[in-house]
C-alpha positions as a Markdown table, in Angstrom:
| # | Residue | x | y | z |
|---|---|---|---|---|
| 1 | Met | 10.1 | -19.7 | -18.5 |
| 2 | Ala | 8.8 | -16.0 | -18.6 |
| 3 | Ala | 8.8 | -15.9 | -14.7 |
| 4 | Tyr | 12.2 | -17.4 | -14.5 |
| 5 | Gln | 13.6 | -14.8 | -16.9 |
| 6 | Ala | 11.9 | -12.0 | -15.0 |
| 7 | Arg | 13.5 | -13.1 | -11.7 |
| 8 | Ser | 16.9 | -13.0 | -13.3 |
| 9 | Arg | 16.2 | -9.3 | -14.2 |
| 10 | Cys | 14.9 | -8.4 | -10.8 |
| 11 | Arg | 17.1 | -6.2 | -8.8 |
| 12 | Tyr | 16.0 | -6.9 | -5.2 |
| 13 | Arg | 13.3 | -9.6 | -5.4 |
| 14 | Asn | 15.5 | -12.2 | -3.6 |
| 15 | Asp | 17.0 | -9.7 | -1.2 |
| 16 | Leu | 14.5 | -6.9 | -0.2 |
| 17 | Pro | 16.6 | -4.1 | 1.3 |
| 18 | Gln | 13.9 | -2.5 | 3.4 |
| 19 | Leu | 13.9 | -5.6 | 5.6 |
| 20 | Asn | 17.3 | -4.4 | 7.0 |
| 21 | Gly | 15.6 | -1.5 | 8.8 |
| 22 | Asp | 16.7 | 1.6 | 6.7 |
| 23 | Leu | 14.0 | 4.3 | 6.3 |
| 24 | Tyr | 11.9 | 4.1 | 3.1 |
| 25 | Leu | 9.3 | 6.5 | 1.8 |
| 26 | Thr | 6.4 | 5.8 | -0.6 |
| 27 | Asp | 4.3 | 8.2 | -2.6 |
| 28 | Ala | 0.9 | 9.5 | -1.3 |
| 29 | Gly | -2.7 | 9.6 | -2.7 |
| 30 | Leu | -1.8 | 9.5 | -6.4 |
| 31 | Glu | -5.4 | 9.4 | -7.7 |
| 32 | Thr | -7.0 | 12.0 | -5.3 |
| 33 | Asp | -3.9 | 14.3 | -5.9 |
| 34 | Leu | -4.0 | 14.3 | -9.7 |
| 35 | Ile | -7.9 | 14.5 | -9.7 |
| 36 | Phe | -8.5 | 17.2 | -7.1 |
| 37 | Asn | -5.2 | 19.1 | -7.1 |
| 38 | His | -4.3 | 19.0 | -10.8 |
| 39 | Gly | -7.7 | 18.5 | -12.6 |
| 40 | Ile | -6.7 | 15.3 | -14.2 |
| 41 | Asp | -9.6 | 13.0 | -14.9 |
| 42 | Ile | -8.9 | 9.3 | -14.2 |
| 43 | Lys | -11.2 | 6.8 | -15.7 |
| 44 | Gly | -12.8 | 4.6 | -13.0 |
| 45 | Phe | -10.1 | 5.8 | -10.5 |
| 46 | Ala | -7.7 | 3.5 | -12.3 |
| 47 | Ala | -4.4 | 5.1 | -12.7 |
| 48 | His | -3.2 | 2.7 | -15.2 |
| 49 | Thr | -5.4 | 4.3 | -17.9 |
| 50 | Leu | -3.3 | 7.3 | -17.7 |
| 51 | Leu | -0.2 | 5.5 | -19.2 |
| 52 | Pro | -1.1 | 5.3 | -22.9 |
| 53 | Glu | -1.9 | 9.0 | -23.1 |
| 54 | Glu | 0.9 | 11.6 | -23.4 |
| 55 | Met | -0.6 | 14.1 | -20.9 |
| 56 | Gly | -1.6 | 11.3 | -18.4 |
| 57 | Arg | 1.9 | 9.8 | -18.7 |
| 58 | Leu | 3.5 | 13.2 | -18.1 |
| 59 | Ala | 1.2 | 13.9 | -15.1 |
| 60 | Leu | 2.3 | 10.5 | -13.6 |
| 61 | Thr | 6.0 | 11.2 | -14.2 |
| 62 | Asn | 5.8 | 14.8 | -12.7 |
| 63 | Tyr | 4.0 | 13.3 | -9.7 |
| 64 | Tyr | 6.5 | 10.5 | -9.1 |
| 65 | Arg | 9.6 | 12.7 | -9.7 |
| 66 | Gly | 8.6 | 14.9 | -6.7 |
| 67 | Phe | 8.6 | 11.9 | -4.3 |
| 68 | Leu | 11.8 | 10.4 | -5.8 |
| 69 | Ser | 13.5 | 13.8 | -5.4 |
| 70 | Leu | 12.4 | 14.0 | -1.8 |
| 71 | Ala | 13.9 | 10.5 | -1.1 |
| 72 | Arg | 17.1 | 11.6 | -2.6 |
| 73 | Ala | 17.2 | 14.8 | -0.6 |
| 74 | Met | 16.3 | 12.9 | 2.7 |
| 75 | Asn | 18.8 | 10.0 | 2.0 |
| 76 | Thr | 16.1 | 7.4 | 2.2 |
| 77 | Gly | 15.1 | 4.6 | 0.1 |
| 78 | Phe | 12.0 | 4.6 | -1.9 |
| 79 | Ile | 9.2 | 2.0 | -2.8 |
| 80 | Leu | 8.1 | 3.1 | -6.3 |
| 81 | Asp | 4.5 | 1.9 | -7.0 |
| 82 | Gly | 3.1 | 0.8 | -10.3 |
| 83 | Gln | -0.4 | 1.8 | -11.3 |
| 84 | Thr | -2.0 | -1.7 | -10.9 |
| 85 | Trp | -4.4 | -1.3 | -8.0 |
| 86 | Lys | -7.5 | -1.6 | -10.2 |
| 87 | Ala | -5.9 | -3.3 | -13.2 |
| 88 | His | -7.6 | -6.6 | -12.5 |
| 89 | Ala | -10.4 | -8.6 | -13.7 |
| 90 | His | -13.2 | -7.3 | -11.4 |
| 91 | Trp | -12.9 | -3.9 | -13.1 |
| 92 | Ala | -12.6 | -5.1 | -16.8 |
| 93 | Ser | -16.2 | -4.4 | -17.6 |
| 94 | Asp | -16.3 | -0.9 | -15.9 |
| 95 | Leu | -13.0 | 0.2 | -17.7 |
| 96 | Glu | -14.1 | -1.4 | -21.0 |
| 97 | Glu | -10.9 | -3.4 | -21.0 |
| 98 | Ser | -10.2 | -7.1 | -21.8 |
| 99 | Ile | -8.2 | -9.5 | -19.8 |
| 100 | Asp | -5.4 | -9.1 | -22.4 |
| 101 | Asp | -5.7 | -5.3 | -22.0 |
| 102 | Leu | -5.2 | -5.7 | -18.2 |
| 103 | Arg | -2.3 | -8.0 | -18.6 |
| 104 | Ser | -0.6 | -5.5 | -21.0 |
| 105 | Ala | -1.4 | -2.6 | -18.5 |
| 106 | Asn | 0.3 | -4.5 | -15.6 |
| 107 | Gln | 3.4 | -5.2 | -17.6 |
| 108 | Ala | 3.5 | -1.7 | -19.1 |
| 109 | Ser | 3.2 | -0.2 | -15.6 |
| 110 | Val | 6.3 | -2.1 | -14.4 |
| 111 | Ala | 8.3 | -1.1 | -17.6 |
| 112 | Tyr | 7.3 | 2.5 | -16.9 |
| 113 | Ile | 8.5 | 2.5 | -13.2 |
| 114 | Ala | 11.6 | 0.7 | -14.2 |
| 115 | Glu | 12.6 | 3.3 | -16.6 |
| 116 | Leu | 11.7 | 6.1 | -14.1 |
| 117 | Arg | 13.9 | 4.3 | -11.4 |
| 118 | Glu | 16.9 | 4.7 | -13.7 |
| 119 | Glu | 16.6 | 8.6 | -13.6 |
| 120 | Tyr | 17.5 | 8.3 | -9.8 |
| 121 | Ala | 20.2 | 5.7 | -10.0 |
| 122 | Asp | 22.3 | 7.9 | -7.7 |
| 123 | Asn | 19.8 | 7.6 | -4.9 |
| 124 | Lys | 21.7 | 6.7 | -1.7 |
| 125 | Leu | 19.4 | 3.8 | -0.8 |
| 126 | Pro | 17.7 | 1.4 | -3.1 |
| 127 | Ile | 14.5 | 2.1 | -5.1 |
| 128 | Leu | 12.3 | -0.9 | -5.2 |
| 129 | Leu | 9.6 | -1.6 | -7.9 |
| 130 | Asn | 6.4 | -2.5 | -6.3 |
| 131 | Cys | 2.9 | -3.2 | -7.7 |
| 132 | Ser | -0.3 | -3.2 | -5.8 |
| 133 | Leu | -3.1 | -5.7 | -5.9 |
| 134 | Gly | -6.4 | -4.1 | -5.1 |
| 135 | Pro | -9.2 | -5.9 | -3.3 |
| 136 | Arg | -11.9 | -7.6 | -5.5 |
| 137 | Gly | -14.6 | -5.0 | -5.2 |
| 138 | Asp | -14.9 | -1.7 | -3.4 |
| 139 | Ala | -12.2 | -1.2 | -0.9 |
| 140 | Tyr | -14.4 | 1.5 | 0.9 |
| 141 | Ala | -17.5 | -0.5 | 1.1 |
| 142 | Pro | -17.0 | -4.2 | 0.6 |
| 143 | Asp | -20.3 | -5.8 | -0.3 |
| 144 | Tyr | -19.5 | -9.4 | -0.2 |
| 145 | Gln | -17.4 | -12.1 | 1.7 |
| 146 | Ile | -14.8 | -14.0 | -0.3 |
| 147 | Ser | -13.2 | -17.2 | 0.8 |
| 148 | Ala | -9.4 | -17.7 | 0.9 |
| 149 | Arg | -9.7 | -20.2 | -1.9 |
| 150 | Glu | -11.7 | -17.9 | -4.1 |
| 151 | Ala | -9.3 | -15.1 | -3.4 |
| 152 | Glu | -6.3 | -17.3 | -4.3 |
| 153 | Asp | -7.9 | -18.3 | -7.5 |
| 154 | Tyr | -8.8 | -14.7 | -8.4 |
| 155 | His | -5.6 | -12.9 | -7.5 |
| 156 | Ala | -3.4 | -15.6 | -9.1 |
| 157 | Leu | -4.1 | -14.2 | -12.4 |
| 158 | Gln | -2.8 | -10.7 | -11.8 |
| 159 | Val | 0.0 | -12.1 | -9.7 |
| 160 | Ser | 1.1 | -14.4 | -12.8 |
| 161 | Trp | 1.3 | -11.2 | -14.9 |
| 162 | Leu | 3.4 | -9.5 | -12.5 |
| 163 | Ala | 5.7 | -12.4 | -11.9 |
| 164 | Glu | 6.8 | -12.2 | -15.5 |
| 165 | Thr | 8.1 | -8.7 | -15.1 |
| 166 | Gln | 11.0 | -7.2 | -13.3 |
| 167 | Val | 8.9 | -6.1 | -10.2 |
| 168 | Asp | 10.7 | -6.6 | -6.9 |
| 169 | Met | 7.6 | -7.1 | -4.8 |
| 170 | Ile | 3.9 | -6.7 | -4.7 |
| 171 | Thr | 1.5 | -5.4 | -2.1 |
| 172 | Ala | -2.1 | -6.4 | -1.3 |
| 173 | Met | -3.2 | -2.8 | -0.8 |
| 174 | Thr | -6.2 | -1.5 | 1.1 |
| 175 | Phe | -7.5 | -5.1 | 1.8 |
| 176 | Thr | -10.6 | -5.3 | 3.9 |
| 177 | Gln | -10.9 | -9.1 | 4.7 |
| 178 | Ala | -8.3 | -11.4 | 6.2 |
| 179 | Glu | -9.5 | -14.2 | 4.0 |
| 180 | Glu | -8.8 | -12.3 | 0.8 |
| 181 | Ala | -5.4 | -11.4 | 2.1 |
| 182 | Ile | -4.8 | -15.1 | 2.8 |
| 183 | Gly | -5.7 | -15.9 | -0.8 |
| 184 | Ala | -3.5 | -13.2 | -2.1 |
| 185 | Val | -0.5 | -14.4 | -0.2 |
| 186 | Arg | -0.9 | -17.9 | -1.3 |
| 187 | Ala | -1.1 | -16.8 | -4.9 |
| 188 | Ala | 2.1 | -14.9 | -4.4 |
| 189 | Gln | 3.8 | -17.9 | -2.7 |
| 190 | Thr | 2.9 | -20.1 | -5.6 |
| 191 | Ala | 4.5 | -17.5 | -8.0 |
| 192 | Asp | 7.6 | -17.1 | -5.7 |
| 193 | Leu | 6.9 | -13.3 | -5.5 |
| 194 | Pro | 7.4 | -11.5 | -2.2 |
| 195 | Ile | 4.1 | -9.9 | -1.0 |
| 196 | Val | 3.2 | -7.3 | 1.7 |
| 197 | Val | -0.4 | -7.1 | 3.1 |
| 198 | Ser | -1.7 | -3.7 | 3.9 |
| 199 | Phe | -5.1 | -3.6 | 5.7 |
| 200 | Thr | -7.5 | -0.7 | 6.0 |
| 201 | Val | -9.5 | 0.0 | 9.1 |
| 202 | Glu | -12.6 | 2.2 | 9.9 |
| 203 | Thr | -12.7 | 5.0 | 12.3 |
| 204 | Asp | -13.3 | 2.5 | 15.1 |
| 205 | Gly | -10.0 | 0.8 | 14.3 |
| 206 | Leu | -11.7 | -2.4 | 13.0 |
| 207 | Leu | -11.5 | -3.8 | 9.5 |
| 208 | Pro | -14.7 | -3.2 | 7.6 |
| 209 | Thr | -15.6 | -6.8 | 8.3 |
| 210 | Gly | -15.7 | -6.0 | 12.0 |
| 211 | Gln | -12.4 | -8.0 | 12.7 |
| 212 | Cys | -9.7 | -6.4 | 14.8 |
| 213 | Leu | -6.3 | -5.8 | 13.1 |
| 214 | Gln | -4.4 | -8.2 | 15.6 |
| 215 | Ser | -6.8 | -11.0 | 14.8 |
| 216 | Ala | -6.5 | -10.4 | 11.0 |
| 217 | Ile | -2.7 | -10.3 | 11.1 |
| 218 | Asp | -2.6 | -13.4 | 13.2 |
| 219 | Gln | -5.0 | -15.2 | 11.0 |
| 220 | Val | -3.0 | -14.4 | 7.7 |
| 221 | Asp | 0.2 | -15.5 | 9.4 |
| 222 | Arg | -1.3 | -18.6 | 10.8 |
| 223 | Glu | -2.9 | -19.8 | 7.5 |
| 224 | Thr | 0.0 | -18.8 | 5.3 |
| 225 | Asp | 2.9 | -19.9 | 7.5 |
| 226 | Asn | 4.0 | -16.3 | 7.9 |
| 227 | Gly | 3.9 | -15.9 | 4.1 |
| 228 | Ala | 3.7 | -12.1 | 3.9 |
| 229 | Ile | 7.0 | -10.5 | 4.3 |
| 230 | Tyr | 5.4 | -7.8 | 6.5 |
| 231 | Phe | 2.1 | -5.9 | 7.1 |
| 232 | Met | 1.2 | -2.3 | 6.6 |
| 233 | Val | -1.9 | -0.2 | 7.4 |
| 234 | Asn | -3.2 | 2.3 | 4.8 |
| 235 | Cys | -6.3 | 4.5 | 4.0 |
| 236 | Ala | -7.0 | 5.5 | 7.6 |
| 237 | His | -6.1 | 8.7 | 9.5 |
| 238 | Pro | -3.9 | 8.3 | 12.6 |
| 239 | Asp | -6.8 | 9.3 | 14.7 |
| 240 | His | -8.2 | 5.9 | 13.9 |
| 241 | Phe | -5.4 | 4.5 | 16.1 |
| 242 | Pro | -5.8 | 6.3 | 19.4 |
| 243 | Asp | -3.7 | 5.4 | 22.4 |
| 244 | Asp | -6.5 | 4.8 | 24.7 |
| 245 | Leu | -6.9 | 1.0 | 25.2 |
| 246 | Asn | -4.9 | -1.3 | 27.5 |
| 247 | Ala | -2.5 | -3.3 | 25.4 |
| 248 | Asp | -2.6 | -6.1 | 27.9 |
| 249 | Ser | -6.2 | -6.8 | 27.0 |
| 250 | Pro | -6.8 | -10.3 | 25.6 |
| 251 | Ser | -6.8 | -11.0 | 21.9 |
| 252 | Ser | -10.4 | -10.8 | 20.7 |
| 253 | Asp | -12.2 | -9.7 | 17.5 |
| 254 | Ser | -14.1 | -7.2 | 19.9 |
| 255 | Leu | -10.8 | -5.3 | 20.3 |
| 256 | Ser | -9.8 | -2.6 | 17.9 |
| 257 | Thr | -6.6 | -1.4 | 16.3 |
| 258 | Asn | -6.3 | 1.1 | 19.1 |
| 259 | Asn | -4.3 | -1.6 | 20.7 |
| 260 | Leu | -1.7 | -0.9 | 18.0 |
| 261 | Leu | -0.5 | 2.1 | 20.0 |
| 262 | Gly | -1.0 | 0.8 | 23.5 |
| 263 | Ser | 1.7 | 1.1 | 26.2 |
| 264 | Asn | 3.1 | -2.3 | 25.8 |
| 265 | Thr | 3.2 | -2.4 | 22.0 |
| 266 | Lys | 6.8 | -3.1 | 21.9 |
| 267 | Asp | 6.0 | -6.5 | 23.5 |
| 268 | Arg | 3.4 | -7.5 | 21.0 |
| 269 | Asp | 4.6 | -9.8 | 18.3 |
| 270 | Trp | 1.7 | -9.2 | 15.9 |
| 271 | Ala | 2.3 | -5.3 | 16.1 |
| 272 | Lys | 6.0 | -5.9 | 15.2 |
| 273 | Arg | 4.8 | -7.6 | 11.9 |
| 274 | Ile | 3.6 | -4.1 | 10.9 |
| 275 | Lys | 6.6 | -2.2 | 9.1 |
| 276 | Gly | 4.8 | 0.6 | 7.4 |
| 277 | Ile | 1.9 | 3.0 | 7.3 |
| 278 | Arg | 0.3 | 5.1 | 4.6 |
| 279 | Cys | -2.5 | 7.3 | 6.3 |
| 280 | Asn | -5.1 | 9.4 | 4.8 |
| 281 | Ala | -4.9 | 13.2 | 5.2 |
| 282 | Ser | -8.6 | 13.4 | 6.3 |
| 283 | Arg | -10.2 | 12.3 | 9.4 |
| 284 | Met | -13.3 | 11.4 | 7.5 |
| 285 | Ser | -14.7 | 7.9 | 7.3 |
| 286 | His | -14.5 | 5.8 | 4.2 |
| 287 | Ala | -18.3 | 6.4 | 3.6 |
| 288 | Glu | -17.8 | 10.1 | 4.0 |
| 289 | Leu | -14.8 | 10.2 | 1.7 |
| 290 | Asp | -16.7 | 8.1 | -0.9 |
| 291 | Asn | -19.4 | 10.8 | -1.1 |
| 292 | Cys | -17.1 | 13.8 | -0.8 |
| 293 | Ser | -17.1 | 16.2 | -3.8 |
| 294 | Glu | -14.2 | 18.3 | -2.5 |
| 295 | Leu | -10.8 | 17.1 | -1.3 |
| 296 | Asp | -10.1 | 17.2 | 2.5 |
| 297 | Ala | -6.4 | 17.6 | 2.6 |
| 298 | Gly | -6.1 | 17.9 | 6.4 |
| 299 | Asp | -3.0 | 19.6 | 7.8 |
| 300 | Pro | 0.4 | 18.2 | 6.5 |
| 301 | Asp | 2.3 | 19.4 | 9.5 |
| 302 | Glu | 0.0 | 17.9 | 12.0 |
| 303 | Leu | 0.0 | 14.6 | 10.1 |
| 304 | Gly | 3.8 | 14.7 | 10.3 |
| 305 | Arg | 3.7 | 15.2 | 14.0 |
| 306 | Gln | 1.2 | 12.3 | 14.3 |
| 307 | Tyr | 3.6 | 10.0 | 12.4 |
| 308 | Lys | 6.4 | 11.0 | 14.7 |
| 309 | Ala | 4.2 | 10.0 | 17.7 |
| 310 | Ile | 3.4 | 6.6 | 16.1 |
| 311 | Tyr | 7.1 | 6.1 | 15.3 |
| 312 | Ala | 8.1 | 6.8 | 18.8 |
| 313 | Lys | 5.8 | 3.9 | 20.0 |
| 314 | Met | 6.6 | 1.7 | 17.1 |
| 315 | Pro | 10.3 | 2.2 | 16.4 |
| 316 | Trp | 10.5 | -0.8 | 14.2 |
| 317 | Leu | 8.5 | 1.0 | 11.5 |
| 318 | Asn | 10.6 | 2.0 | 8.6 |
| 319 | Ile | 8.2 | 2.6 | 5.6 |
| 320 | Phe | 6.3 | 5.9 | 5.5 |
| 321 | Gly | 4.0 | 7.4 | 2.9 |
| 322 | Gly | 0.5 | 8.7 | 2.4 |
| 323 | Cys | -2.9 | 7.7 | 1.0 |
| 324 | Cys | -6.2 | 9.4 | 0.1 |
| 325 | Gly | -6.1 | 13.3 | 0.2 |
| 326 | Ser | -2.3 | 13.4 | 0.9 |
| 327 | Asp | 0.3 | 14.7 | -1.6 |
| 328 | Leu | 4.0 | 15.6 | -1.6 |
| 329 | Arg | 3.5 | 18.3 | 1.1 |
| 330 | His | 2.3 | 15.6 | 3.5 |
| 331 | Val | 5.1 | 13.1 | 2.7 |
| 332 | Thr | 7.6 | 15.9 | 3.0 |
| 333 | Ala | 6.4 | 16.7 | 6.5 |
| 334 | Ile | 6.3 | 13.0 | 7.4 |
| 335 | Ala | 9.8 | 12.5 | 6.1 |
| 336 | Arg | 11.2 | 15.4 | 8.0 |
| 337 | Thr | 9.7 | 14.4 | 11.3 |
| 338 | Val | 10.7 | 10.6 | 11.1 |
| 339 | Thr | 14.2 | 11.3 | 9.9 |
| 340 | Gln | 14.8 | 13.6 | 12.9 |
| 341 | Ala | 13.2 | 11.2 | 15.5 |
């Protein structure tokens, strides 16, 4: 009953407007921006822990308002993320939170972004409410393999919490394993909740498991009957996707994501399943970033030019934002280049 009532309150869940091809922006690296650029401590890198505190909530609001104002100025849509990436059971002990606490945090996060959306009701294109599912474990250094069935059982809990809210969609963000993505998609299908899968890759263009992006996307689609509404790539610098491999090479796990930008990308069905990118500002590897005590913010203008080059080779992309190390400067540069392309 709760899920049915939630669907009746959802603005776009049954008709996601970004599927029509208009440009949409996202935010950037929320946690790294607040921690390194604004000196705000985030317990366990879990942004939902900021919501109950007045200063934390104000920091979040100021952060999001910058991106929402950018979308309004650039006449783009916006995908407004909740703070749910680490609000799931794996992190309960580290965060000293109960399962009930986490459920409340997920639902409070959606209520918060729904309220924030109303401030920008005059935006030319829609603003969607999205919540992220984080991987079970460390997204930078996954230390175990999870089966699709285990992943489905695990992610079903957080998905069920979100299905009871007015969230429009969810995203399996920074996922490292195809099997875990399959499980998350199946859990979302059971809850009748639209889901995006966003994989991360290492500097060699492979998922941390060693699987290539093409193989991972094909596997998820094959085992979920194309259940993800689309795919994304996040938490990797554009240099991790160089245009130096022949796109006509046969599909194999020995091939890297470099094929993503090959000369025949337009003819590759798997690549067309990718609709968005949220890249890191830094060229560092995940291991280097994990051990970095200072922020590497890269060059926002250079990042914007790299996005433009990717967009030229993948003109079906329409969702652009940032990830670790990036902030409003980077997404502004990206927005300017892609809207002028």
